[in-house]
mmCIF file of the N, C-alpha and C atoms, coordinates in Angstrom:
data_MODEL
# 
_entry.id   MODEL 
# 
loop_
_atom_site.group_PDB 
_atom_site.id 
_atom_site.type_symbol 
_atom_site.label_atom_id 
_atom_site.label_alt_id 
_atom_site.label_comp_id 
_atom_site.label_asym_id 
_atom_site.label_entity_id 
_atom_site.label_seq_id 
_atom_site.pdbx_PDB_ins_code 
_atom_site.Cartn_x 
_atom_site.Cartn_y 
_atom_site.Cartn_z 
_atom_site.occupancy 
_atom_site.B_iso_or_equiv 
_atom_site.pdbx_formal_charge 
_atom_site.auth_seq_id 
_atom_site.auth_comp_id 
_atom_site.auth_asym_id 
_atom_site.auth_atom_id 
_atom_site.pdbx_PDB_model_num 
ATOM 1   N N  . MET A 1 1  ? 123.520 91.401  -172.090 1.00 0.00 ? 1  MET A N  1 
ATOM 2   C CA . MET A 1 1  ? 123.196 92.078  -170.846 1.00 0.00 ? 1  MET A CA 1 
ATOM 3   C C  . MET A 1 1  ? 122.847 91.039  -169.793 1.00 0.00 ? 1  MET A C  1 
ATOM 4   N N  . LEU A 1 2  ? 123.276 91.283  -168.595 1.00 0.00 ? 2  LEU A N  1 
ATOM 5   C CA . LEU A 1 2  ? 123.048 90.356  -167.499 1.00 0.00 ? 2  LEU A CA 1 
ATOM 6   C C  . LEU A 1 2  ? 121.668 90.583  -166.898 1.00 0.00 ? 2  LEU A C  1 
ATOM 7   N N  . SER A 1 3  ? 120.918 89.516  -166.785 1.00 0.00 ? 3  SER A N  1 
ATOM 8   C CA . SER A 1 3  ? 119.610 89.578  -166.131 1.00 0.00 ? 3  SER A CA 1 
ATOM 9   C C  . SER A 1 3  ? 119.771 88.980  -164.738 1.00 0.00 ? 3  SER A C  1 
ATOM 10  N N  . ILE A 1 4  ? 119.447 89.753  -163.724 1.00 0.00 ? 4  ILE A N  1 
ATOM 11  C CA . ILE A 1 4  ? 119.656 89.311  -162.346 1.00 0.00 ? 4  ILE A CA 1 
ATOM 12  C C  . ILE A 1 4  ? 118.331 88.902  -161.717 1.00 0.00 ? 4  ILE A C  1 
ATOM 13  N N  . GLN A 1 5  ? 118.294 87.653  -161.265 1.00 0.00 ? 5  GLN A N  1 
ATOM 14  C CA . GLN A 1 5  ? 117.156 87.167  -160.490 1.00 0.00 ? 5  GLN A CA 1 
ATOM 15  C C  . GLN A 1 5  ? 117.477 87.460  -159.028 1.00 0.00 ? 5  GLN A C  1 
ATOM 16  N N  . LYS A 1 6  ? 116.620 88.209  -158.370 1.00 0.00 ? 6  LYS A N  1 
ATOM 17  C CA . LYS A 1 6  ? 116.940 88.629  -157.010 1.00 0.00 ? 6  LYS A CA 1 
ATOM 18  C C  . LYS A 1 6  ? 115.728 88.522  -156.097 1.00 0.00 ? 6  LYS A C  1 
ATOM 19  N N  . LYS A 1 7  ? 116.023 88.471  -154.802 1.00 0.00 ? 7  LYS A N  1 
ATOM 20  C CA . LYS A 1 7  ? 114.998 88.540  -153.765 1.00 0.00 ? 7  LYS A CA 1 
ATOM 21  C C  . LYS A 1 7  ? 115.288 89.793  -152.954 1.00 0.00 ? 7  LYS A C  1 
ATOM 22  N N  . LEU A 1 8  ? 114.281 90.589  -152.733 1.00 0.00 ? 8  LEU A N  1 
ATOM 23  C CA . LEU A 1 8  ? 114.429 91.832  -151.995 1.00 0.00 ? 8  LEU A CA 1 
ATOM 24  C C  . LEU A 1 8  ? 113.931 91.632  -150.570 1.00 0.00 ? 8  LEU A C  1 
ATOM 25  N N  . VAL A 1 9  ? 114.747 92.004  -149.599 1.00 0.00 ? 9  VAL A N  1 
ATOM 26  C CA . VAL A 1 9  ? 114.380 91.925  -148.190 1.00 0.00 ? 9  VAL A CA 1 
ATOM 27  C C  . VAL A 1 9  ? 114.047 93.335  -147.726 1.00 0.00 ? 9  VAL A C  1 
ATOM 28  N N  . VAL A 1 10 ? 112.860 93.511  -147.148 1.00 0.00 ? 10 VAL A N  1 
ATOM 29  C CA . VAL A 1 10 ? 112.426 94.827  -146.671 1.00 0.00 ? 10 VAL A CA 1 
ATOM 30  C C  . VAL A 1 10 ? 112.194 94.784  -145.164 1.00 0.00 ? 10 VAL A C  1 
ATOM 31  N N  . HIS A 1 11 ? 112.284 95.958  -144.515 1.00 0.00 ? 11 HIS A N  1 
ATOM 32  C CA . HIS A 1 11 ? 111.980 95.996  -143.084 1.00 0.00 ? 11 HIS A CA 1 
ATOM 33  C C  . HIS A 1 11 ? 110.491 96.247  -142.882 1.00 0.00 ? 11 HIS A C  1 
ATOM 34  N N  . GLU A 1 12 ? 110.086 96.402  -141.638 1.00 0.00 ? 12 GLU A N  1 
ATOM 35  C CA . GLU A 1 12 ? 108.663 96.491  -141.286 1.00 0.00 ? 12 GLU A CA 1 
ATOM 36  C C  . GLU A 1 12 ? 107.912 97.577  -142.052 1.00 0.00 ? 12 GLU A C  1 
ATOM 37  N N  . ARG A 1 13 ? 108.572 98.665  -142.370 1.00 0.00 ? 13 ARG A N  1 
ATOM 38  C CA . ARG A 1 13 ? 107.922 99.783  -143.062 1.00 0.00 ? 13 ARG A CA 1 
ATOM 39  C C  . ARG A 1 13 ? 108.001 99.660  -144.585 1.00 0.00 ? 13 ARG A C  1 
ATOM 40  N N  . GLY A 1 14 ? 108.544 98.555  -145.069 1.00 0.00 ? 14 GLY A N  1 
ATOM 41  C CA . GLY A 1 14 ? 108.598 98.318  -146.500 1.00 0.00 ? 14 GLY A CA 1 
ATOM 42  C C  . GLY A 1 14 ? 109.814 98.876  -147.212 1.00 0.00 ? 14 GLY A C  1 
ATOM 43  N N  . GLN A 1 15 ? 110.760 99.416  -146.455 1.00 0.00 ? 15 GLN A N  1 
ATOM 44  C CA . GLN A 1 15 ? 111.973 99.961  -147.065 1.00 0.00 ? 15 GLN A CA 1 
ATOM 45  C C  . GLN A 1 15 ? 112.959 98.830  -147.380 1.00 0.00 ? 15 GLN A C  1 
ATOM 46  N N  . PRO A 1 16 ? 113.566 98.860  -148.573 1.00 0.00 ? 16 PRO A N  1 
ATOM 47  C CA . PRO A 1 16 ? 114.541 97.823  -148.930 1.00 0.00 ? 16 PRO A CA 1 
ATOM 48  C C  . PRO A 1 16 ? 115.729 97.819  -147.962 1.00 0.00 ? 16 PRO A C  1 
ATOM 49  N N  . GLN A 1 17 ? 116.147 96.631  -147.560 1.00 0.00 ? 17 GLN A N  1 
ATOM 50  C CA . GLN A 1 17 ? 117.286 96.477  -146.665 1.00 0.00 ? 17 GLN A CA 1 
ATOM 51  C C  . GLN A 1 17 ? 118.409 95.661  -147.305 1.00 0.00 ? 17 GLN A C  1 
ATOM 52  N N  . GLU A 1 18 ? 118.045 94.592  -147.991 1.00 0.00 ? 18 GLU A N  1 
ATOM 53  C CA . GLU A 1 18 ? 119.036 93.691  -148.567 1.00 0.00 ? 18 GLU A CA 1 
ATOM 54  C C  . GLU A 1 18 ? 118.519 93.119  -149.875 1.00 0.00 ? 18 GLU A C  1 
ATOM 55  N N  . VAL A 1 19 ? 119.457 92.669  -150.686 1.00 0.00 ? 19 VAL A N  1 
ATOM 56  C CA . VAL A 1 19 ? 119.125 91.963  -151.921 1.00 0.00 ? 19 VAL A CA 1 
ATOM 57  C C  . VAL A 1 19 ? 119.846 90.626  -151.878 1.00 0.00 ? 19 VAL A C  1 
ATOM 58  N N  . ILE A 1 20 ? 119.135 89.573  -152.201 1.00 0.00 ? 20 ILE A N  1 
ATOM 59  C CA . ILE A 1 20 ? 119.719 88.236  -152.239 1.00 0.00 ? 20 ILE A CA 1 
ATOM 60  C C  . ILE A 1 20 ? 119.770 87.785  -153.695 1.00 0.00 ? 20 ILE A C  1 
ATOM 61  N N  . ILE A 1 21 ? 120.967 87.371  -154.133 1.00 0.00 ? 21 ILE A N  1 
ATOM 62  C CA . ILE A 1 21 ? 121.141 86.840  -155.489 1.00 0.00 ? 21 ILE A CA 1 
ATOM 63  C C  . ILE A 1 21 ? 121.822 85.475  -155.375 1.00 0.00 ? 21 ILE A C  1 
ATOM 64  N N  . SER A 1 22 ? 121.747 84.702  -156.445 1.00 0.00 ? 22 SER A N  1 
ATOM 65  C CA . SER A 1 22 ? 122.381 83.385  -156.430 1.00 0.00 ? 22 SER A CA 1 
ATOM 66  C C  . SER A 1 22 ? 123.904 83.536  -156.454 1.00 0.00 ? 22 SER A C  1 
ATOM 67  N N  . TRP A 1 23 ? 124.582 82.499  -155.988 1.00 0.00 ? 23 TRP A N  1 
ATOM 68  C CA . TRP A 1 23 ? 126.043 82.503  -155.976 1.00 0.00 ? 23 TRP A CA 1 
ATOM 69  C C  . TRP A 1 23 ? 126.597 82.624  -157.390 1.00 0.00 ? 23 TRP A C  1 
ATOM 70  N N  . GLU A 1 24 ? 125.980 81.926  -158.359 1.00 0.00 ? 24 GLU A N  1 
ATOM 71  C CA . GLU A 1 24 ? 126.440 81.990  -159.742 1.00 0.00 ? 24 GLU A CA 1 
ATOM 72  C C  . GLU A 1 24 ? 126.365 83.420  -160.277 1.00 0.00 ? 24 GLU A C  1 
ATOM 73  N N  . GLN A 1 25 ? 125.269 84.107  -159.988 1.00 0.00 ? 25 GLN A N  1 
ATOM 74  C CA . GLN A 1 25 ? 125.132 85.481  -160.467 1.00 0.00 ? 25 GLN A CA 1 
ATOM 75  C C  . GLN A 1 25 ? 126.120 86.407  -159.769 1.00 0.00 ? 25 GLN A C  1 
ATOM 76  N N  . TYR A 1 26 ? 126.355 86.170  -158.495 1.00 0.00 ? 26 TYR A N  1 
ATOM 77  C CA . TYR A 1 26 ? 127.355 86.953  -157.766 1.00 0.00 ? 26 TYR A CA 1 
ATOM 78  C C  . TYR A 1 26 ? 128.724 86.807  -158.432 1.00 0.00 ? 26 TYR A C  1 
ATOM 79  N N  . LEU A 1 27 ? 129.107 85.570  -158.754 1.00 0.00 ? 27 LEU A N  1 
ATOM 80  C CA . LEU A 1 27 ? 130.396 85.334  -159.398 1.00 0.00 ? 27 LEU A CA 1 
ATOM 81  C C  . LEU A 1 27 ? 130.465 85.992  -160.769 1.00 0.00 ? 27 LEU A C  1 
ATOM 82  N N  . GLN A 1 28 ? 129.371 85.983  -161.516 1.00 0.00 ? 28 GLN A N  1 
ATOM 83  C CA . GLN A 1 28 ? 129.333 86.654  -162.817 1.00 0.00 ? 28 GLN A CA 1 
ATOM 84  C C  . GLN A 1 28 ? 129.576 88.152  -162.664 1.00 0.00 ? 28 GLN A C  1 
ATOM 85  N N  . ILE A 1 29 ? 128.944 88.749  -161.685 1.00 0.00 ? 29 ILE A N  1 
ATOM 86  C CA . ILE A 1 29 ? 129.101 90.189  -161.445 1.00 0.00 ? 29 ILE A CA 1 
ATOM 87  C C  . ILE A 1 29 ? 130.540 90.508  -161.050 1.00 0.00 ? 29 ILE A C  1 
ATOM 88  N N  . ILE A 1 30 ? 131.103 89.716  -160.146 1.00 0.00 ? 30 ILE A N  1 
ATOM 89  C CA . ILE A 1 30 ? 132.485 89.912  -159.712 1.00 0.00 ? 30 ILE A CA 1 
ATOM 90  C C  . ILE A 1 30 ? 133.432 89.840  -160.905 1.00 0.00 ? 30 ILE A C  1 
ATOM 91  N N  . GLU A 1 31 ? 133.205 88.852  -161.793 1.00 0.00 ? 31 GLU A N  1 
ATOM 92  C CA . GLU A 1 31 ? 134.059 88.709  -162.972 1.00 0.00 ? 31 GLU A CA 1 
ATOM 93  C C  . GLU A 1 31 ? 133.872 89.875  -163.936 1.00 0.00 ? 31 GLU A C  1 
ATOM 94  N N  . MET A 1 32 ? 132.625 90.297  -164.158 1.00 0.00 ? 32 MET A N  1 
ATOM 95  C CA . MET A 1 32 ? 132.357 91.410  -165.072 1.00 0.00 ? 32 MET A CA 1 
ATOM 96  C C  . MET A 1 32 ? 133.026 92.696  -164.601 1.00 0.00 ? 32 MET A C  1 
ATOM 97  N N  . LEU A 1 33 ? 133.051 92.907  -163.302 1.00 0.00 ? 33 LEU A N  1 
ATOM 98  C CA . LEU A 1 33 ? 133.648 94.122  -162.745 1.00 0.00 ? 33 LEU A CA 1 
ATOM 99  C C  . LEU A 1 33 ? 135.166 94.021  -162.592 1.00 0.00 ? 33 LEU A C  1 
ATOM 100 N N  . GLY A 1 34 ? 135.713 92.831  -162.812 1.00 0.00 ? 34 GLY A N  1 
ATOM 101 C CA . GLY A 1 34 ? 137.153 92.644  -162.686 1.00 0.00 ? 34 GLY A CA 1 
ATOM 102 C C  . GLY A 1 34 ? 137.624 92.532  -161.253 1.00 0.00 ? 34 GLY A C  1 
ATOM 103 N N  . LEU A 1 35 ? 136.711 92.275  -160.337 1.00 0.00 ? 35 LEU A N  1 
ATOM 104 C CA . LEU A 1 35 ? 137.077 92.192  -158.926 1.00 0.00 ? 35 LEU A CA 1 
ATOM 105 C C  . LEU A 1 35 ? 137.741 90.867  -158.573 1.00 0.00 ? 35 LEU A C  1 
ATOM 106 N N  . ASP A 1 36 ? 137.773 89.943  -159.528 1.00 0.00 ? 36 ASP A N  1 
ATOM 107 C CA . ASP A 1 36 ? 138.408 88.651  -159.299 1.00 0.00 ? 36 ASP A CA 1 
ATOM 108 C C  . ASP A 1 36 ? 139.872 88.629  -159.740 1.00 0.00 ? 36 ASP A C  1 
ATOM 109 N N  . LEU A 1 37 ? 140.372 89.749  -160.230 1.00 0.00 ? 37 LEU A N  1 
ATOM 110 C CA . LEU A 1 37 ? 141.740 89.813  -160.739 1.00 0.00 ? 37 LEU A CA 1 
ATOM 111 C C  . LEU A 1 37 ? 142.738 90.037  -159.611 1.00 0.00 ? 37 LEU A C  1 
ATOM 112 N N  . ASP A 1 38 ? 143.888 89.373  -159.726 1.00 0.00 ? 38 ASP A N  1 
ATOM 113 C CA . ASP A 1 38 ? 144.936 89.599  -158.731 1.00 0.00 ? 38 ASP A CA 1 
ATOM 114 C C  . ASP A 1 38 ? 145.758 90.835  -159.123 1.00 0.00 ? 38 ASP A C  1 
ATOM 115 N N  . ASP A 1 39 ? 146.670 91.221  -158.258 1.00 0.00 ? 39 ASP A N  1 
ATOM 116 C CA . ASP A 1 39 ? 147.458 92.440  -158.489 1.00 0.00 ? 39 ASP A CA 1 
ATOM 117 C C  . ASP A 1 39 ? 148.284 92.364  -159.772 1.00 0.00 ? 39 ASP A C  1 
ATOM 118 N N  . ALA A 1 40 ? 148.812 91.182  -160.079 1.00 0.00 ? 40 ALA A N  1 
ATOM 119 C CA . ALA A 1 40 ? 149.625 91.027  -161.293 1.00 0.00 ? 40 ALA A CA 1 
ATOM 120 C C  . ALA A 1 40 ? 148.776 91.228  -162.544 1.00 0.00 ? 40 ALA A C  1 
ATOM 121 N N  . ALA A 1 41 ? 147.571 90.684  -162.550 1.00 0.00 ? 41 ALA A N  1 
ATOM 122 C CA . ALA A 1 41 ? 146.686 90.843  -163.712 1.00 0.00 ? 41 ALA A CA 1 
ATOM 123 C C  . ALA A 1 41 ? 146.283 92.303  -163.889 1.00 0.00 ? 41 ALA A C  1 
ATOM 124 N N  . ILE A 1 42 ? 146.011 92.979  -162.793 1.00 0.00 ? 42 ILE A N  1 
ATOM 125 C CA . ILE A 1 42 ? 145.651 94.400  -162.862 1.00 0.00 ? 42 ILE A CA 1 
ATOM 126 C C  . ILE A 1 42 ? 146.826 95.215  -163.398 1.00 0.00 ? 42 ILE A C  1 
ATOM 127 N N  . ALA A 1 43 ? 148.034 94.897  -162.940 1.00 0.00 ? 43 ALA A N  1 
ATOM 128 C CA . ALA A 1 43 ? 149.228 95.602  -163.433 1.00 0.00 ? 43 ALA A CA 1 
ATOM 129 C C  . ALA A 1 43 ? 149.417 95.358  -164.928 1.00 0.00 ? 43 ALA A C  1 
ATOM 130 N N  . ASP A 1 44 ? 149.186 94.124  -165.380 1.00 0.00 ? 44 ASP A N  1 
ATOM 131 C CA . ASP A 1 44 ? 149.290 93.814  -166.814 1.00 0.00 ? 44 ASP A CA 1 
ATOM 132 C C  . ASP A 1 44 ? 148.281 94.614  -167.626 1.00 0.00 ? 44 ASP A C  1 
ATOM 133 N N  . LEU A 1 45 ? 147.061 94.718  -167.124 1.00 0.00 ? 45 LEU A N  1 
ATOM 134 C CA . LEU A 1 45 ? 146.030 95.481  -167.835 1.00 0.00 ? 45 LEU A CA 1 
ATOM 135 C C  . LEU A 1 45 ? 146.383 96.965  -167.904 1.00 0.00 ? 45 LEU A C  1 
ATOM 136 N N  . ARG A 1 46 ? 146.915 97.500  -166.813 1.00 0.00 ? 46 ARG A N  1 
ATOM 137 C CA . ARG A 1 46 ? 147.314 98.912  -166.818 1.00 0.00 ? 46 ARG A CA 1 
ATOM 138 C C  . ARG A 1 46 ? 148.459 99.159  -167.798 1.00 0.00 ? 46 ARG A C  1 
ATOM 139 N N  . GLU A 1 47 ? 149.411 98.220  -167.836 1.00 0.00 ? 47 GLU A N  1 
ATOM 140 C CA . GLU A 1 47 ? 150.523 98.351  -168.776 1.00 0.00 ? 47 GLU A CA 1 
ATOM 141 C C  . GLU A 1 47 ? 150.016 98.284  -170.216 1.00 0.00 ? 47 GLU A C  1 
ATOM 142 N N  . ALA A 1 48 ? 149.105 97.367  -170.481 1.00 0.00 ? 48 ALA A N  1 
ATOM 143 C CA . ALA A 1 48 ? 148.538 97.250  -171.826 1.00 0.00 ? 48 ALA A CA 1 
ATOM 144 C C  . ALA A 1 48 ? 147.780 98.518  -172.206 1.00 0.00 ? 48 ALA A C  1 
ATOM 145 N N  . GLN A 1 49 ? 147.079 99.096  -171.247 1.00 0.00 ? 49 GLN A N  1 
ATOM 146 C CA . GLN A 1 49 ? 146.351 100.335 -171.514 1.00 0.00 ? 49 GLN A CA 1 
ATOM 147 C C  . GLN A 1 49 ? 147.327 101.460 -171.864 1.00 0.00 ? 49 GLN A C  1 
ATOM 148 N N  . GLN A 1 50 ? 148.413 101.565 -171.123 1.00 0.00 ? 50 GLN A N  1 
ATOM 149 C CA . GLN A 1 50 ? 149.409 102.596 -171.410 1.00 0.00 ? 50 GLN A CA 1 
ATOM 150 C C  . GLN A 1 50 ? 150.055 102.370 -172.780 1.00 0.00 ? 50 GLN A C  1 
ATOM 151 N N  . ASP A 1 51 ? 150.307 101.109 -173.123 1.00 0.00 ? 51 ASP A N  1 
ATOM 152 C CA . ASP A 1 51 ? 150.855 100.798 -174.450 1.00 0.00 ? 51 ASP A CA 1 
ATOM 153 C C  . ASP A 1 51 ? 149.883 101.223 -175.543 1.00 0.00 ? 51 ASP A C  1 
ATOM 154 N N  . ARG A 1 52 ? 148.600 100.978 -175.318 1.00 0.00 ? 52 ARG A N  1 
ATOM 155 C CA . ARG A 1 52 ? 147.590 101.360 -176.311 1.00 0.00 ? 52 ARG A CA 1 
ATOM 156 C C  . ARG A 1 52 ? 147.520 102.873 -176.454 1.00 0.00 ? 52 ARG A C  1 
ATOM 157 N N  . ILE A 1 53 ? 147.542 103.582 -175.331 1.00 0.00 ? 53 ILE A N  1 
ATOM 158 C CA . ILE A 1 53 ? 147.495 105.046 -175.363 1.00 0.00 ? 53 ILE A CA 1 
ATOM 159 C C  . ILE A 1 53 ? 148.719 105.603 -176.089 1.00 0.00 ? 53 ILE A C  1 
ATOM 160 N N  . ALA A 1 54 ? 149.872 104.983 -175.846 1.00 0.00 ? 54 ALA A N  1 
ATOM 161 C CA . ALA A 1 54 ? 151.116 105.430 -176.480 1.00 0.00 ? 54 ALA A CA 1 
ATOM 162 C C  . ALA A 1 54 ? 151.267 104.875 -177.898 1.00 0.00 ? 54 ALA A C  1 
ATOM 163 N N  . GLU A 1 55 ? 150.270 104.142 -178.351 1.00 0.00 ? 55 GLU A N  1 
ATOM 164 C CA . GLU A 1 55 ? 150.262 103.537 -179.693 1.00 0.00 ? 55 GLU A CA 1 
ATOM 165 C C  . GLU A 1 55 ? 151.474 102.647 -179.940 1.00 0.00 ? 55 GLU A C  1 
ATOM 166 N N  . LYS A 1 56 ? 151.878 101.903 -178.922 1.00 0.00 ? 56 LYS A N  1 
ATOM 167 C CA . LYS A 1 56 ? 152.974 100.940 -179.053 1.00 0.00 ? 56 LYS A CA 1 
ATOM 168 C C  . LYS A 1 56 ? 152.403 99.642  -179.620 1.00 0.00 ? 56 LYS A C  1 
ATOM 169 N N  . ARG A 1 57 ? 152.241 99.598  -180.911 1.00 0.00 ? 57 ARG A N  1 
ATOM 170 C CA . ARG A 1 57 ? 151.618 98.441  -181.563 1.00 0.00 ? 57 ARG A CA 1 
ATOM 171 C C  . ARG A 1 57 ? 152.464 97.175  -181.456 1.00 0.00 ? 57 ARG A C  1 
ATOM 172 N N  . ASP A 1 58 ? 153.763 97.316  -181.281 1.00 0.00 ? 58 ASP A N  1 
ATOM 173 C CA . ASP A 1 58 ? 154.612 96.134  -181.147 1.00 0.00 ? 58 ASP A CA 1 
ATOM 174 C C  . ASP A 1 58 ? 154.468 95.469  -179.778 1.00 0.00 ? 58 ASP A C  1 
ATOM 175 N N  . ALA A 1 59 ? 153.810 96.129  -178.842 1.00 0.00 ? 59 ALA A N  1 
ATOM 176 C CA . ALA A 1 59 ? 153.627 95.577  -177.502 1.00 0.00 ? 59 ALA A CA 1 
ATOM 177 C C  . ALA A 1 59 ? 152.529 94.517  -177.459 1.00 0.00 ? 59 ALA A C  1 
ATOM 178 N N  . TYR A 1 60 ? 151.688 94.497  -178.497 1.00 0.00 ? 60 TYR A N  1 
ATOM 179 C CA . TYR A 1 60 ? 150.606 93.508  -178.507 1.00 0.00 ? 60 TYR A CA 1 
ATOM 180 C C  . TYR A 1 60 ? 150.352 92.938  -179.849 1.00 0.00 ? 60 TYR A C  1 
# 
């Protein structure tokens, strides 16, 4: 599980406005969510998922 070290920015009334995290943690989150993948990688993953659903064992 990812542990996030963060700084919380609040406005005058104490309501949260922003969260600041380190660049390394930001990159970890982006990678975990798959937001760093290009269109070709996403298409490959979708194709692999369809192969798995169709039980095409020879595809992998």
